[in-house]
C-alpha positions as CSV (number, residue, x, y, z in Angstrom):
1,M,0.0,0.0,0.0
2,S,1.3,3.4,-0.9
3,S,1.7,6.2,1.7
4,T,-1.3,8.0,0.3
5,E,-3.7,5.1,0.6
6,V,-6.0,4.9,3.6
7,P,-6.6,1.6,5.4
8,R,-10.1,0.3,5.2
9,Q,-12.2,0.4,8.4
10,G,-12.4,-2.9,10.2
11,E,-8.9,-4.0,8.9
12,A,-5.7,-3.4,10.8
13,A,-2.7,-1.7,9.2
14,S,0.6,-3.2,10.3
15,S,3.7,-1.1,11.1
16,T,4.9,-1.7,7.6
17,G,1.7,-0.4,6.0
18,D,0.4,-3.8,4.9
19,V,-3.2,-4.7,5.7
20,A,-3.2,-7.5,8.2
21,G,-5.7,-10.4,8.3
22,P,-8.1,-11.5,11.0
23,P,-7.6,-10.4,14.6
24,D,-4.6,-12.1,16.3
25,I,-6.2,-12.4,19.7
26,E,-3.6,-14.9,21.0
27,G,-0.7,-12.7,20.0
28,C,-2.4,-9.7,21.6
29,L,-3.1,-11.6,24.8
30,A,0.5,-12.8,25.1
31,R,1.7,-9.2,24.8
32,L,-0.9,-8.0,27.3
33,R,0.2,-10.6,29.9
34,S,3.8,-9.6,29.5
35,S,3.2,-5.8,29.9
36,L,0.4,-5.7,32.5
37,P,-0.1,-7.2,36.0
38,E,-1.7,-10.6,36.1
39,R,-4.7,-9.3,38.0
40,S,-5.4,-6.8,35.2
41,V,-6.0,-9.4,32.4
42,I,-9.1,-11.5,32.6
43,T,-9.8,-14.5,30.3
44,D,-11.9,-16.8,32.6
45,R,-15.3,-17.1,31.0
46,Q,-17.3,-16.9,34.2
47,K,-15.6,-13.6,35.0
48,L,-16.0,-12.4,31.5
49,L,-19.8,-12.8,31.8
50,T,-19.7,-9.9,34.2
51,Y,-18.9,-7.6,31.3
52,E,-21.2,-9.0,28.6
53,C,-23.5,-5.9,28.5
54,D,-23.9,-2.4,29.8
55,G,-27.1,-1.1,31.3
56,L,-29.1,-2.2,28.2
57,A,-29.1,-5.9,29.0
58,S,-31.0,-6.9,25.9
59,H,-27.7,-6.6,24.0
60,R,-25.1,-9.2,25.2
61,T,-21.7,-10.3,23.9
62,V,-19.0,-12.0,25.9
63,P,-15.6,-10.4,25.2
64,A,-12.6,-12.4,24.4
65,V,-10.4,-10.6,26.9
66,V,-11.1,-8.0,29.6
67,V,-8.3,-5.6,30.7
68,L,-8.6,-3.5,33.8
69,P,-5.7,-0.9,33.5
70,E,-4.7,1.0,36.6
71,S,-2.8,3.9,34.8
72,A,-2.7,5.8,31.6
73,E,0.5,4.0,30.7
74,Q,-1.3,0.6,31.0
75,V,-4.2,1.9,28.8
76,A,-1.7,3.0,26.1
77,A,0.1,-0.4,26.3
78,T,-3.2,-2.2,25.9
79,V,-4.3,-0.2,22.9
80,A,-0.9,-0.4,21.3
81,S,-1.1,-4.2,21.6
82,C,-4.6,-4.3,20.0
83,S,-3.4,-2.1,17.2
84,E,-0.3,-4.2,16.5
85,H,-2.3,-7.4,16.4
86,G,-5.4,-6.1,14.6
87,V,-7.7,-6.7,17.5
88,P,-10.8,-4.5,18.0
89,F,-11.2,-2.9,21.4
90,V,-14.0,-1.2,23.4
91,A,-13.7,1.1,26.3
92,R,-16.0,0.8,29.3
93,G,-16.5,2.8,32.5
94,S,-19.0,1.8,35.1
95,G,-21.2,0.1,32.5
96,T,-24.3,2.2,33.2
97,G,-24.9,3.2,29.6
98,L,-28.3,2.6,28.0
99,S,-27.5,2.2,24.3
100,A,-25.2,-0.8,24.2
101,G,-22.4,1.7,23.6
102,A,-20.0,-0.4,25.7
103,L,-21.1,-3.7,24.2
104,P,-18.0,-5.9,23.9
105,R,-16.7,-7.8,20.8
106,S,-16.4,-11.5,21.0
107,D,-13.1,-11.2,19.1
108,G,-11.8,-8.2,20.9
109,V,-10.6,-6.6,24.1
110,L,-12.8,-4.7,26.6
111,V,-10.8,-2.0,28.3
112,V,-12.5,-1.3,31.6
113,T,-11.3,1.9,33.4
114,S,-13.1,1.3,36.7
115,R,-9.8,1.0,38.6
116,M,-8.7,4.4,37.4
117,R,-10.5,6.3,40.2
118,R,-8.1,9.0,41.3
119,I,-9.0,12.6,41.6
120,L,-5.7,14.0,40.5
121,E,-6.2,17.7,41.4
122,I,-8.8,20.0,42.8
123,D,-7.8,23.5,41.6
124,I,-10.2,25.9,43.2
125,D,-8.3,29.0,42.1
126,N,-8.9,28.1,38.5
127,E,-12.3,26.5,39.2
128,R,-11.3,23.1,37.8
129,A,-10.5,19.5,38.7
130,V,-8.4,16.8,37.0
131,V,-9.8,13.3,37.3
132,E,-9.2,9.8,35.9
133,P,-11.9,8.3,33.7
134,G,-13.2,5.8,36.3
135,V,-14.0,8.5,38.9
136,I,-17.6,8.4,39.9
137,N,-19.6,11.5,38.8
138,L,-20.9,12.4,42.3
139,D,-17.4,12.0,43.8
140,V,-16.2,15.0,42.0
141,T,-18.9,17.1,43.7
142,R,-18.1,15.5,47.0
143,A,-14.4,16.5,46.6
144,A,-15.2,20.0,45.6
145,A,-18.1,20.6,48.1
146,P,-15.8,21.7,51.1
147,H,-14.6,24.5,48.9
148,G,-18.1,25.6,48.0
149,Y,-18.0,24.2,44.5
150,Y,-19.6,21.3,42.5
151,F,-19.6,19.5,39.2
152,A,-22.8,20.4,37.3
153,P,-23.6,17.4,35.0
154,D,-25.9,15.1,37.0
155,P,-27.2,12.0,35.3
156,S,-29.7,10.0,37.3
157,S,-27.0,7.4,37.7
158,Q,-24.5,9.9,39.1
159,Q,-23.9,7.8,42.2
160,V,-22.4,5.0,40.1
161,C,-21.6,6.3,36.5
162,S,-18.1,7.4,35.7
163,V,-16.8,10.7,34.3
164,G,-15.1,8.8,31.4
165,G,-18.5,7.4,30.4
166,N,-20.1,10.8,30.8
167,V,-17.5,12.1,28.3
168,A,-18.2,9.3,25.9
169,E,-21.9,9.8,25.8
170,N,-22.0,13.6,26.4
171,S,-24.3,12.8,29.4
172,G,-26.7,15.4,30.6
173,G,-29.0,15.1,33.6
174,A,-31.8,17.0,35.2
175,H,-29.9,20.3,35.4
176,C,-28.6,20.4,31.9
177,L,-31.4,22.8,31.0
178,K,-29.5,25.6,32.6
179,Y,-26.0,24.3,32.8
180,G,-25.6,22.3,29.6
181,F,-24.3,18.8,29.0
182,T,-20.9,17.3,29.8
183,T,-19.3,19.0,26.8
184,N,-19.9,22.4,28.4
185,H,-17.9,21.3,31.5
186,V,-14.8,19.7,29.9
187,L,-11.7,21.9,29.4
188,S,-9.1,19.3,28.3
189,M,-8.4,15.6,28.1
190,T,-5.5,13.2,27.7
191,V,-6.5,10.6,25.2
192,V,-5.0,7.3,23.8
193,T,-5.6,7.2,20.1
194,A,-6.5,4.0,18.2
195,S,-2.8,3.4,17.4
196,G,-1.7,3.7,21.1
197,E,-0.4,7.2,20.9
198,T,-1.1,9.5,23.9
199,V,-2.3,13.0,22.9
200,E,-3.6,16.1,24.7
201,L,-6.9,17.7,23.5
202,G,-8.1,21.1,24.6
203,G,-6.1,23.3,27.1
204,P,-6.3,25.1,30.4
205,T,-8.6,27.8,29.0
206,R,-12.2,27.4,27.9
207,D,-11.5,27.9,24.2
208,A,-8.2,26.5,22.9
209,P,-7.1,27.7,19.5
210,G,-7.4,25.5,16.4
211,Y,-10.0,22.9,15.4
212,D,-12.3,21.8,18.3
213,L,-11.0,18.3,18.5
214,L,-12.0,18.2,22.2
215,G,-15.6,18.9,21.1
216,A,-15.4,16.1,18.5
217,F,-14.2,13.6,21.1
218,V,-16.9,14.4,23.7
219,G,-20.0,12.4,22.7
220,S,-18.1,10.2,20.2
221,E,-19.2,7.1,22.2
222,G,-15.7,5.7,22.4
223,T,-15.2,5.5,18.7
224,L,-12.2,7.9,18.5
225,G,-10.0,6.7,21.4
226,V,-9.8,6.1,25.1
227,V,-9.7,9.0,27.6
228,T,-7.2,8.6,30.5
229,S,-7.6,12.0,32.3
230,I,-10.2,14.8,32.1
231,T,-10.0,18.4,33.3
232,V,-13.5,19.5,34.2
233,R,-15.0,22.8,35.2
234,L,-16.2,23.3,38.7
235,L,-19.0,25.8,39.5
236,R,-19.6,27.8,42.6
237,R,-22.6,26.6,44.6
238,P,-25.5,28.9,44.1
239,E,-26.5,31.3,46.8
240,N,-30.1,29.9,47.0
241,V,-31.9,26.8,45.7
242,R,-35.7,26.3,45.7
243,T,-37.5,23.2,44.6
244,L,-41.2,23.1,43.7
245,L,-43.5,20.1,43.1
246,A,-46.7,20.6,41.2
247,G,-49.5,18.0,40.6
248,F,-51.6,18.2,37.5
249,A,-54.6,16.2,36.2
250,S,-52.9,15.4,32.9
251,T,-49.6,15.6,31.0
252,D,-51.3,18.1,28.6
253,E,-51.6,20.6,31.5
254,A,-48.1,19.9,32.7
255,G,-46.6,20.2,29.2
256,E,-48.4,23.5,28.6
257,T,-47.0,24.8,31.9
258,V,-43.4,24.0,30.8
259,S,-43.9,26.0,27.6
260,A,-45.4,28.9,29.5
261,I,-42.5,29.0,32.0
262,I,-39.8,29.0,29.3
263,A,-41.7,31.5,27.2
264,A,-41.9,33.9,30.1
265,G,-38.1,34.1,30.0
266,V,-37.5,32.0,33.1
267,T,-34.7,29.4,32.9
268,P,-34.9,27.1,35.8
269,A,-32.0,24.8,36.7
270,A,-34.3,21.9,36.0
271,I,-37.9,21.1,34.9
272,E,-38.7,17.4,35.2
273,M,-42.0,15.6,34.4
274,M,-43.4,12.2,35.3
275,D,-46.7,10.7,34.2
276,Q,-49.2,8.7,36.2
277,L,-47.6,5.3,35.6
278,S,-44.1,6.4,36.5
279,I,-45.4,8.1,39.6
280,A,-47.1,4.9,40.7
281,A,-43.9,3.0,40.2
282,A,-41.9,5.6,42.2
283,E,-44.4,5.5,45.0
284,Q,-44.1,1.7,45.3
285,A,-40.3,1.8,45.2
286,V,-39.3,4.8,47.4
287,R,-42.6,6.2,48.8
288,C,-41.8,9.7,47.6
289,G,-45.3,11.1,48.6
290,Y,-46.2,12.8,45.3
291,P,-49.7,14.4,45.0
292,E,-52.4,11.7,45.2
293,G,-54.4,11.2,42.0
294,A,-51.9,13.2,39.8
295,G,-51.9,12.4,36.1
296,A,-48.5,14.2,35.9
297,V,-46.1,16.0,38.2
298,L,-43.6,18.7,37.5
299,I,-40.4,19.2,39.5
300,V,-39.1,22.7,39.0
301,E,-35.8,23.7,40.6
302,L,-34.5,27.3,40.6
303,D,-31.1,28.4,41.7
304,G,-29.0,31.6,41.8
305,P,-28.9,34.8,43.8
306,E,-31.6,34.9,46.5
307,A,-33.5,37.9,45.1
308,E,-33.6,36.4,41.6
309,V,-34.8,33.0,42.9
310,A,-37.5,34.6,45.0
311,H,-38.8,36.5,41.9
312,T,-38.7,33.5,39.5
313,F,-40.3,31.2,42.1
314,T,-43.3,33.5,42.2
315,E,-43.5,33.4,38.4
316,V,-43.2,29.6,38.2
317,R,-45.9,29.2,40.8
318,R,-48.2,31.5,39.0
319,H,-47.8,29.6,35.7
320,C,-48.5,26.3,37.5
321,E,-51.7,27.7,39.0
322,E,-52.9,29.2,35.7
323,H,-52.4,25.9,33.9
324,G,-54.4,23.8,36.3
325,A,-52.0,22.6,39.1
326,F,-54.2,21.2,41.9
327,E,-51.4,21.0,44.4
328,I,-48.1,22.9,44.7
329,R,-45.5,22.2,47.3
330,S,-42.2,23.9,48.0
331,A,-39.4,22.1,49.7
332,A,-38.8,23.7,53.1
333,D,-35.3,22.2,53.7
334,E,-32.7,20.0,52.1
335,A,-34.4,16.8,53.4
336,E,-37.7,17.7,51.6
337,R,-35.8,18.7,48.5
338,A,-34.0,15.3,48.5
339,L,-37.4,13.4,48.9
340,I,-38.9,15.3,45.9
341,W,-35.9,14.3,43.8
342,K,-35.8,10.8,45.1
343,G,-38.9,9.8,43.2
344,R,-37.5,11.2,39.9
345,K,-34.0,9.9,40.3
346,S,-35.2,6.4,41.1
347,A,-37.8,6.3,38.3
348,F,-35.9,4.0,35.9
349,A,-35.3,1.3,38.4
350,A,-38.7,1.8,40.0
351,V,-40.6,0.6,37.0
352,G,-39.2,-2.8,37.8
353,R,-41.9,-2.8,40.6
354,I,-44.7,-2.7,38.0
355,S,-43.2,-4.6,35.1
356,P,-40.8,-7.6,34.8
357,D,-39.0,-6.1,31.8
358,Y,-38.8,-2.7,30.2
359,I,-36.9,-0.7,27.5
360,V,-35.5,2.7,28.5
361,Q,-35.9,4.9,25.4
362,D,-34.3,8.3,24.8
363,G,-35.4,10.9,22.3
364,V,-35.8,14.7,21.9
365,I,-38.6,16.9,20.7
366,P,-39.2,20.7,20.7
367,R,-40.8,21.7,24.0
368,T,-43.9,23.0,22.3
369,A,-44.6,19.6,20.8
370,L,-44.8,17.9,24.3
371,P,-48.6,17.7,24.6
372,E,-49.0,16.4,21.0
373,V,-46.2,13.8,21.2
374,L,-47.4,12.5,24.6
375,R,-50.9,12.1,23.2
376,R,-49.5,10.2,20.3
377,I,-47.5,8.0,22.6
378,A,-50.6,7.3,24.6
379,E,-52.4,6.3,21.4
380,L,-49.5,4.0,20.4
381,S,-49.7,2.4,23.8
382,A,-53.5,1.9,23.7
383,R,-53.4,0.5,20.2
384,S,-50.6,-2.0,20.8
385,G,-51.5,-3.0,24.4
386,V,-48.0,-2.1,25.5
387,R,-47.8,0.2,28.5
388,V,-45.5,3.2,28.4
389,A,-44.4,5.2,31.5
390,N,-43.1,8.6,30.7
391,V,-40.2,10.3,32.6
392,F,-38.3,13.2,31.0
393,H,-36.4,16.4,31.1
394,A,-39.3,18.5,30.1
395,G,-37.4,21.8,30.0
396,D,-35.4,20.7,26.9
397,G,-37.8,18.2,25.5
398,N,-35.7,15.1,26.3
399,L,-38.1,12.2,26.6
400,H,-37.4,8.9,28.4
401,P,-40.3,6.7,27.7
402,L,-40.2,3.4,29.6
403,V,-41.7,0.7,27.4
404,L,-43.0,-2.1,29.7
405,F,-43.4,-5.7,28.8
406,D,-43.1,-9.3,30.1
407,G,-40.3,-11.2,28.3
408,S,-41.8,-14.5,29.3
409,V,-44.8,-13.9,27.1
410,P,-44.2,-14.9,23.4
411,G,-44.0,-11.9,21.1
412,A,-44.1,-9.3,24.0
413,A,-40.5,-8.2,23.5
414,E,-41.0,-7.8,19.8
415,R,-44.1,-5.6,20.3
416,A,-42.3,-3.5,22.9
417,E,-39.4,-3.0,20.4
418,E,-41.9,-1.9,17.7
419,V,-43.5,0.7,20.1
420,S,-40.0,1.9,21.1
421,G,-39.1,2.4,17.5
422,A,-42.3,4.1,16.7
423,I,-41.6,6.6,19.6
424,L,-38.3,7.5,18.0
425,E,-40.1,8.0,14.6
426,L,-42.4,10.4,16.4
427,C,-39.5,12.4,17.7
428,V,-37.9,12.7,14.2
429,E,-41.3,13.5,12.7
430,H,-41.7,16.5,15.1
431,G,-38.3,17.9,14.3
432,G,-36.4,16.2,17.2
433,S,-33.7,13.6,17.6
434,I,-33.4,9.9,18.2
435,T,-31.2,10.5,21.3
436,G,-30.7,13.2,23.8
437,E,-28.1,11.8,26.2
438,H,-28.0,8.0,26.0
439,G,-26.1,7.9,22.7
440,V,-26.6,5.7,19.6
441,G,-24.4,2.8,20.5
442,A,-25.4,-0.5,19.0
443,D,-29.1,-0.1,19.9
444,K,-30.1,2.8,17.6
445,V,-27.8,2.4,14.6
446,R,-30.8,1.4,12.5
447,Y,-32.5,4.7,13.2
448,M,-29.6,6.9,12.1
449,G,-30.8,6.9,8.5
450,R,-34.1,8.3,9.6
451,M,-32.4,11.4,10.9
452,F,-29.4,11.8,8.6
453,T,-28.9,11.6,4.9
454,P,-26.2,9.3,3.4
455,Q,-24.1,12.3,2.8
456,D,-24.3,13.3,6.5
457,L,-23.3,9.9,7.6
458,D,-20.4,9.8,5.2
459,T,-19.1,13.1,6.5
460,M,-19.3,11.8,10.1
461,Q,-17.5,8.6,9.0
462,Y,-14.6,10.6,7.4
463,L,-14.1,12.3,10.8
464,R,-14.0,8.9,12.5
465,C,-11.6,7.5,10.0
466,A,-9.2,10.5,10.6
467,F,-8.9,9.3,14.2
468,D,-9.1,5.6,13.6
469,P,-8.4,4.6,10.0
470,A,-8.1,0.9,10.8
471,G,-11.5,0.8,12.5
472,M,-10.4,-0.9,15.7
473,C,-11.9,1.5,18.2
474,N,-15.4,0.4,19.3
475,P,-16.4,-0.8,15.8
476,G,-20.0,-1.4,14.9
477,K,-21.4,1.5,17.0
478,V,-23.1,4.7,15.9
479,F,-23.1,4.1,12.1
480,P,-25.8,1.9,10.5
481,T,-23.3,0.2,8.2
482,P,-19.5,-0.4,8.7
483,R,-18.6,2.0,5.9
484,L,-15.0,1.8,4.7
485,C,-12.4,4.5,5.3
486,G,-11.6,6.1,1.9
487,E,-14.7,4.6,0.3
488,V,-16.4,6.8,-2.3
489,P,-19.6,8.3,-0.6
490,G,-23.0,7.2,-1.9
491,P,-25.1,4.0,-2.0
492,R,-23.1,0.8,-1.8
493,R,-23.8,-1.9,-4.4
494,G,-23.6,-5.5,-3.3
495,A,-22.4,-6.9,0.0
496,H,-20.0,-5.1,2.2
497,P,-16.6,-6.9,2.0
498,L,-16.2,-7.1,5.8
499,A,-19.7,-8.5,6.2
500,E,-19.1,-11.0,3.3
501,A,-16.0,-12.2,5.2
502,G,-17.9,-12.6,8.4
503,L,-15.9,-9.8,10.2
504,A,-18.7,-7.3,10.6
505,D,-22.5,-7.0,10.7
506,E,-24.7,-4.8,8.6
507,F,-27.9,-3.4,10.1
């Protein structure tokens, strides 16, 4: 191959430039064992089963090898070994993802960063912290709290999810309405590229010169490399926080209230909505004491200077009353605030009390479309006989429908999948997106073509190939087909060569 040719995605380029054959997993394993501690390399099948899926358990694959590096140097050594032997690899943090983004490869290495849990620096003078990728999200806030600071991104799983995973998925959380997603809170990263090279992305300031490679990496779902350290922004704790809980007869009224609040120029830290079914589940699970008989509840949190919060709280309360709230509560102290949030934060797990199985979906719609889309979801549910519980970040239109089913009933899982897909179609139809914060992973690749043109997908693929021309880094995720690096854009004719050789799947 000449120096100007680009390796095809899914095939490894050797150090001499020749395209290698199938993955040499035995050669890779031998090098891993020689360069890493024995405890860091797992091949026992019973132990490997621990890592066969992420939080979306409907997708399962047992990896060939699991590596648990304890340092950035060990990550680089692992990736370099995979690159040398043409072995695909997948990075994983705590495994709480909900799109099969960390689904392993049966012929590959799973790089688990859960042992890299050091908070390397808390730099209050510059309002930042440096952490390893396995650090738990909430632990950053706990470390910064004595100084009066916190880390803003707060996924519902923040007690267990890792910052490296947050970076991969560009995670949000309840407070992303005001404070933005993970990408708004990352200043720089140290990254191991697909070839095993260690590079720095970003810088100490909020806007480093040159192309925004940092922005490209955040939310790339592990397809561009493995992060080994992250410098994150810390925010000063607000002077005042007030949390309101409002009960409504229907989701229509609650949805109209959300639009009215935002239209009035009020930007709460968070606006969350739960419907009747999700409320019932939360009550069974954690006894959160939400208004009895509510068809929907809104949780609205306001923060900032005390005078501003007092004014906006009055505004929010007025909009709730004008749109039919039959009960409004304000948390009197931190304990009451925590109880209000407890029902919302436990909602995903709580539906296990009312259904043996469920699909956690994730889509986005314009706020003004909330009432219409929720009615359409209700119609889908009634027509199919599949129950749907709705929990979502109402302020930015990020839906999390929970599609309930019993996997022991023949055909139930298939019907649930159909309803789940139809909900995503609704989101796109109303000008939204197939994902807001859970990512595409392996679960939603088949819907990417509904949202993007082939030209769009080709452009994204070119970027991916610039980082990983051999296609070794989390292959099979995000894109609906394993397109080749350097391939001419446009419709493909005939079978993909990798699929034909049994080395890749087409969706």
